[in-house]
C-alpha positions in Angstrom: 206.7 64.9 310.1 210.2 65.6 309.2 211.3 66.1 305.4 213.7 64.9 303.0 215.6 67.5 300.7 215.7 66.6 297.3 217.9 68.3 294.7 216.8 68.0 291.3 219.8 68.1 288.7 219.7 68.6 284.7 221.9 66.5 282.8 220.1 66.1 279.6 219.5 68.9 276.2 216.4 66.7 275.9 214.3 69.3 278.5 215.7 72.8 279.0 215.9 73.6 283.0 213.0 75.7 282.5 210.8 73.0 281.8 211.4 71.3 285.2 211.4 73.8 287.1 208.1 74.9 286.5 206.9 72.0 287.9 208.6 71.6 290.8 206.0 73.2 292.4 202.7 70.5 291.0 205.0 67.8 292.7 206.1 69.6 295.6 202.2 69.4 296.5 201.5 66.3 295.7 204.0 64.8 298.6 203.0 67.2 301.1 199.1 66.5 299.8 198.6 63.4 298.9 201.5 60.6 299.5 202.5 62.0 303.2 199.6 61.2 304.5 199.6 57.7 303.6 203.0 57.4 303.5 204.7 58.8 306.6 207.4 60.7 304.2 207.8 64.1 303.1 209.9 65.7 301.1 211.2 69.4 299.3 212.7 70.0 296.0 214.8 72.2 294.8 216.4 72.2 291.3 220.0 73.0 291.2 221.4 75.7 288.7 224.1 75.4 286.5 227.3 76.9 288.1 226.9 74.8 291.3 227.5 71.3 291.7 224.8 69.8 294.0 225.1 69.7 297.8 226.6 66.1 299.6 223.9 66.0 302.3 221.2 66.4 299.6 219.2 63.1 298.0 219.3 63.6 294.1 216.4 63.4 291.3 218.6 63.4 288.0 217.6 64.0 283.9 219.3 62.2 281.9 218.9 61.4 277.8 219.7 57.2 278.2 220.9 54.4 280.3 224.7 54.5 278.3 224.8 58.3 279.8 224.2 57.0 283.3 226.6 54.3 283.1 229.1 56.7 281.3 229.0 59.0 284.5 228.8 56.6 286.7 225.0 57.3 287.8 223.3 54.5 290.1 221.5 54.9 292.9 223.4 55.9 295.9 225.1 59.6 295.4 229.1 60.7 296.0 228.0 60.3 300.0 226.3 57.8 299.7 222.9 58.7 299.7 219.4 57.9 297.9 219.2 59.2 294.1 216.7 58.4 291.2 216.8 58.7 287.4 214.7 59.9 284.8 215.9 59.1 281.6 214.8 61.2 278.9 215.3 59.1 275.8 212.7 55.9 276.1 210.4 58.6 277.3 210.5 61.0 274.3 210.3 58.1 272.0 207.6 56.2 273.8 205.7 59.3 274.0 205.2 59.0 277.7 204.5 62.0 280.0 208.0 63.1 281.5 206.4 64.4 284.5 205.1 61.5 285.3 207.7 59.6 284.8 208.9 62.2 287.7 206.8 61.7 289.9 206.7 58.2 290.2 210.4 57.7 290.3 210.1 61.0 293.1 207.6 58.8 294.7 209.3 55.4 294.7 212.4 57.2 296.3 210.6 58.3 298.6 209.0 54.8 299.8 211.6 52.6 299.2 215.0 54.8 299.1 216.9 51.7 299.8 215.4 49.5 297.1 215.3 47.2 299.6 211.7 47.0 301.5 209.4 43.9 300.5 206.0 42.7 301.1 205.8 38.6 302.3 202.9 36.6 300.7 201.5 33.4 300.4 199.9 32.3 297.3 197.0 30.2 297.2 199.1 27.0 295.9 201.4 27.6 298.9 204.7 29.4 297.5 206.1 32.0 299.5 207.3 34.9 297.2 208.5 38.5 297.8 206.6 41.5 296.2 208.8 44.9 295.6 207.8 48.3 297.4 208.0 49.8 294.5 204.5 52.1 294.8 204.1 53.0 291.7 204.5 50.3 288.7 201.0 48.6 289.8 199.1 51.5 288.2 202.3 53.2 286.5 199.9 53.9 283.0 199.7 57.8 282.0 195.6 57.3 281.6 196.0 56.6 285.2 197.7 59.9 286.2 196.2 62.6 287.9 196.6 66.9 286.7 198.0 69.0 290.0 198.0 73.1 288.2 197.8 71.1 284.8 201.4 68.9 285.6 200.3 64.9 285.2 201.7 63.0 288.1 201.6 59.3 288.2 198.7 56.8 290.4 200.3 55.3 293.4 199.3 52.6 295.7 198.3 52.7 299.2 200.1 50.6 302.1 197.0 48.7 301.6 198.4 46.9 298.2 200.7 44.7 299.9 197.7 43.9 302.4 196.3 40.5 301.2 193.9 41.1 303.8 192.0 43.6 303.0 188.8 42.0 300.9 185.5 45.0 301.2 185.1 47.3 298.3 185.6 50.4 300.9 189.1 49.7 300.8 191.3 52.3 298.9 194.5 50.9 297.2 196.1 53.6 295.4 195.0 57.4 295.2 192.4 57.6 291.8 191.0 54.7 293.3 191.3 52.0 289.6 192.2 49.3 291.8 190.2 47.0 293.9 191.9 44.8 295.6 195.6 43.9 296.8 197.9 43.1 294.4 196.2 43.8 291.1 197.9 45.0 288.4 196.5 47.8 285.9 197.1 47.7 282.2 200.6 49.1 282.2 200.8 48.1 285.0 203.9 45.3 286.6 205.2 43.8 290.2 208.9 43.0 290.6 208.5 39.2 292.8 211.2 37.2 293.8 210.6 33.8 294.3 213.5 31.9 296.6 211.9 28.5 296.8 212.5 27.8 292.6 215.9 29.6 292.1 213.2 31.2 290.1 214.9 35.0 291.8 213.6 38.7 290.3 210.7 38.0 288.1 208.4 40.9 286.7 205.2 39.8 286.4 203.2 42.5 283.9 199.4 42.7 283.7 198.7 41.2 280.5 201.0 38.4 280.1 202.6 35.8 282.4 205.5 36.0 284.7 208.6 35.9 282.8 212.6 36.4 284.3 212.5 40.5 284.0 215.4 41.7 282.0 217.3 44.4 284.0 217.7 48.3 282.6 221.2 49.2 283.4 220.6 51.6 286.5 217.3 50.7 287.1 215.4 49.9 290.7 215.3 46.0 289.6 218.8 46.4 288.3 219.7 46.6 292.2 218.0 44.1 293.3 219.5 41.5 291.2 222.6 43.5 291.9 225.2 43.3 295.4 226.3 46.3 296.9 229.5 46.4 295.3 228.4 47.2 291.9 226.4 50.3 293.3 228.6 53.1 292.0 228.2 56.3 294.0 227.5 59.0 291.6 229.5 62.1 289.9 227.8 64.8 288.9 229.8 67.4 286.9 229.1 71.1 287.8 227.9 72.9 284.3 229.1 76.0 283.3 226.7 78.5 283.9 225.6 80.5 280.4 224.6 83.7 281.0 
């Protein structure tokens, strides 16, 4: 199985470099041990130290303070070389009281499962309507309460390919790593999924576990924002080389 090389970059003062660096082994364990066996994709992680820039042939995950910073620095979903890029935006995570390691895991796994933000599952509803479900593997079970710990680090639950397959009926089928989901397309409390409805002209909308389907507001530089946006809006990202402090 080929391993993708992902470099991790800290561009926020809300986390110290060492706080990120110390959780990388747990993230790699989740990918190697739990995720790759199900989804067939693997990765190795490397922290980019201050004083050097990320490599052009690697995928990136960048920690940012807020989405305004992402816009100002030109962060979207591709690196300068056009390769996949994920973002962990710390200010809303801190304000919400959520776990940043769970969010880190979430973004890592979703980038591996759907690096180009273009994969979908076709589904015919009971009323005959045809819709497409985005291949976002952590959104249906994204709440921190469904995560699990690896060496004391909270990582995200994630769905299996069976979650996108409506023919599964038996209780013996596993739909997510944690075993919280009992049927295809089920959303746990706090979870959601992005759906495309071409027939109604509604386009992309978000279905939440607790509220009716609605048009989804797009967060700048988010994965759902990409699904709304033509490729010409996908700006290559720049990472400034940060000076090394002795």
